[in-house]
Backbone bond lengths (Angstrom), bond angles and torsions (degrees), N, CA, C in turn:
res aa  C-N    CA-C-N  psi(-1)  N-CA   C-N-CA  omega(-1)  CA-C   N-CA-C  phi
1 M - - - 1.487 - - 1.469 108.15 -
2 S 1.310 120.07 124.50 1.420 124.39 179.18 1.451 110.62 -86.28
3 R 1.395 114.68 144.22 1.490 116.66 176.18 1.513 108.20 -116.77
4 L 1.354 118.43 15.12 1.431 120.79 -171.33 1.542 113.53 -64.47
5 D 1.316 116.56 -12.91 1.446 119.01 177.55 1.516 113.32 -69.64
6 R 1.324 116.44 -7.30 1.503 125.16 177.57 1.520 108.20 -86.37
7 I 1.220 117.40 -15.08 1.536 121.40 -177.22 1.554 107.20 -98.38
8 V 1.299 116.37 120.87 1.496 118.43 179.91 1.503 109.81 -130.38
9 T 1.320 110.96 156.18 1.480 119.54 176.13 1.527 108.56 -125.36
10 N 1.303 116.59 124.42 1.466 124.04 178.47 1.525 107.09 -133.53
11 P 1.276 122.59 122.54 1.412 124.56 177.48 1.459 115.67 -55.18
12 A 1.352 120.01 -24.45 1.527 126.40 175.42 1.461 114.76 -83.58
13 V 1.307 119.07 -8.85 1.475 123.01 -178.86 1.525 109.41 -119.46
14 C 1.374 113.65 120.45 1.444 118.55 176.63 1.513 114.24 56.22
15 R 1.304 117.20 36.61 1.474 124.42 -179.22 1.582 111.61 51.65
16 G 1.323 115.87 36.91 1.407 118.93 174.95 1.573 115.88 80.32
17 Q 1.274 116.07 4.82 1.477 118.74 176.32 1.557 108.57 -66.92
18 P 1.342 118.81 153.16 1.458 120.72 173.59 1.487 108.26 -67.36
19 T 1.394 114.15 130.13 1.406 119.21 -176.41 1.576 106.80 -127.66
20 V 1.247 112.47 164.67 1.521 118.00 179.58 1.568 107.61 -87.56
21 R 1.308 115.64 111.32 1.464 125.02 177.81 1.560 111.44 50.81
22 G 1.279 116.56 28.40 1.500 118.04 178.12 1.481 112.52 69.42
23 L 1.281 120.45 26.29 1.529 122.91 -174.83 1.475 111.89 -92.49
24 R 1.357 118.48 10.28 1.430 120.79 -177.02 1.494 115.13 64.90
25 I 1.378 112.11 27.81 1.467 121.29 176.21 1.508 104.49 -120.09
26 P 1.366 115.03 98.04 1.535 118.97 -177.13 1.578 108.10 -62.98
27 V 1.366 113.44 144.90 1.446 121.84 173.81 1.506 108.07 -54.30
28 T 1.338 122.39 -40.74 1.428 121.43 -179.89 1.584 111.02 -60.21
29 T 1.347 120.52 -29.61 1.450 118.89 179.08 1.536 108.05 -69.88
30 V 1.301 117.26 -41.28 1.432 119.39 -178.69 1.548 109.70 -62.41
31 L 1.369 114.16 -49.71 1.480 118.14 178.45 1.572 113.40 -58.47
32 E 1.272 117.48 -37.83 1.456 122.38 175.64 1.485 109.28 -62.67
33 L 1.303 118.83 -47.89 1.470 120.34 179.27 1.561 113.14 -58.26
34 L 1.333 112.93 -40.74 1.447 115.15 179.02 1.507 112.58 -71.17
35 A 1.351 116.26 -35.42 1.450 122.76 176.13 1.568 111.82 -64.85
36 A 1.362 115.59 -26.08 1.431 123.05 176.24 1.532 112.12 -80.01
37 D 1.243 115.94 3.75 1.565 124.54 177.96 1.545 112.51 72.38
38 M 1.342 111.25 27.72 1.529 114.03 168.85 1.493 107.73 -77.78
39 T 1.333 118.60 141.95 1.387 123.28 173.65 1.525 114.02 -79.08
40 F 1.340 116.67 163.87 1.430 119.43 175.94 1.533 108.74 -54.48
41 E 1.305 114.46 -45.02 1.500 121.87 -174.40 1.540 107.53 -59.45
42 E 1.320 116.90 -45.72 1.483 122.04 -175.07 1.537 108.17 -63.73
43 I 1.343 116.53 -41.62 1.461 119.13 -173.10 1.560 107.72 -73.53
44 L 1.341 116.27 -36.71 1.433 118.29 178.21 1.472 114.40 -65.90
45 E 1.393 114.48 -31.35 1.477 118.59 177.25 1.484 111.37 -72.32
46 D 1.342 114.96 -40.28 1.505 118.33 176.49 1.520 114.58 -70.60
47 Y 1.278 116.55 -28.26 1.488 120.47 -175.40 1.547 107.59 -125.61
48 P 1.294 118.77 77.20 1.485 120.18 -171.25 1.517 117.06 -62.85
49 D 1.415 116.27 -12.78 1.422 117.78 -179.99 1.496 109.63 -83.99
50 L 1.383 119.28 -12.30 1.397 119.81 179.69 1.568 110.72 -85.72
51 E 1.284 112.06 156.48 1.504 122.32 177.50 1.506 110.62 -120.80
52 R 1.266 117.85 158.87 1.463 123.42 -175.22 1.578 107.74 -57.59
53 D 1.302 120.62 -39.00 1.428 127.81 175.53 1.480 112.08 -62.49
54 D 1.303 119.85 -27.21 1.534 122.35 176.70 1.560 109.19 -70.72
55 L 1.361 113.92 -38.23 1.459 118.18 -178.01 1.601 109.44 -71.39
56 L 1.335 115.17 -38.67 1.455 119.40 173.34 1.504 111.25 -65.67
57 A 1.305 119.80 -39.90 1.421 121.94 175.91 1.546 115.62 -61.05
58 S 1.380 110.68 -38.23 1.537 113.80 173.55 1.414 115.18 -64.82
59 L 1.334 117.06 -39.08 1.497 121.49 177.56 1.527 109.34 -66.70
60 E 1.285 117.71 -41.37 1.497 121.97 174.86 1.486 113.21 -58.05
61 F 1.352 116.32 -47.01 1.449 124.91 177.38 1.523 110.45 -58.59
62 G 1.384 114.45 -50.24 1.468 115.42 177.37 1.477 115.02 -60.42
63 A 1.262 120.90 -41.18 1.481 123.91 179.27 1.584 106.35 -63.05
64 L 1.282 117.68 -46.66 1.521 121.84 177.79 1.502 111.47 -56.56
65 A 1.384 113.17 -47.05 1.467 119.55 -177.04 1.559 107.43 -61.58
66 T 1.225 120.56 -40.15 1.462 123.77 -176.17 1.521 109.32 -71.70
67 R 1.279 116.99 -42.62 1.487 121.92 177.81 1.495 111.58 -62.97
68 R 1.312 119.28 -33.73 1.438 123.06 -175.92 1.594 109.87 -90.89
69 G 1.328 113.78 -4.70 1.510 116.04 178.07 1.532 113.20 82.74
70 W 1.284 120.95 23.91 1.443 125.84 -177.86 1.561 105.88 -87.96
71 T 1.312 116.55 49.70 1.522 119.22 -172.73 1.570 106.97 -119.91
72 T 1.234 114.27 159.76 1.431 124.34 174.59 1.550 108.35 -102.82
73 P 1.338 117.41 121.78 1.440 118.23 179.43 1.540 113.02 -55.09
74 L 1.256 120.19 141.54 1.458 124.50 -179.51 1.465 112.39 -97.01
75 G 1.351 117.73 -6.73 1.454 118.49 178.69 1.523 106.16 105.04
76 D 1.350 115.97 -171.62 1.444 121.15 -179.68 1.536 109.71 -65.65
77 A 1.302 112.50 139.35 1.492 117.88 176.15 1.457 110.83 -85.25
């Protein structure tokens, strides 16, 4: 089941970055919080407008973006 319908892009919101349901919470913010080892519960507590499916949608979007090559090179590894 895809949750990508929760990820939207609007030029008037966060300069057109993909956001969660237009809440002015960029997908990159959610992914960075998860990468910083925050749990779903901690994120949902800090961002009460978010729902568990929003976090899963952000992960799905990140995986899709990587698969399609929508990434910025990080330089030499």
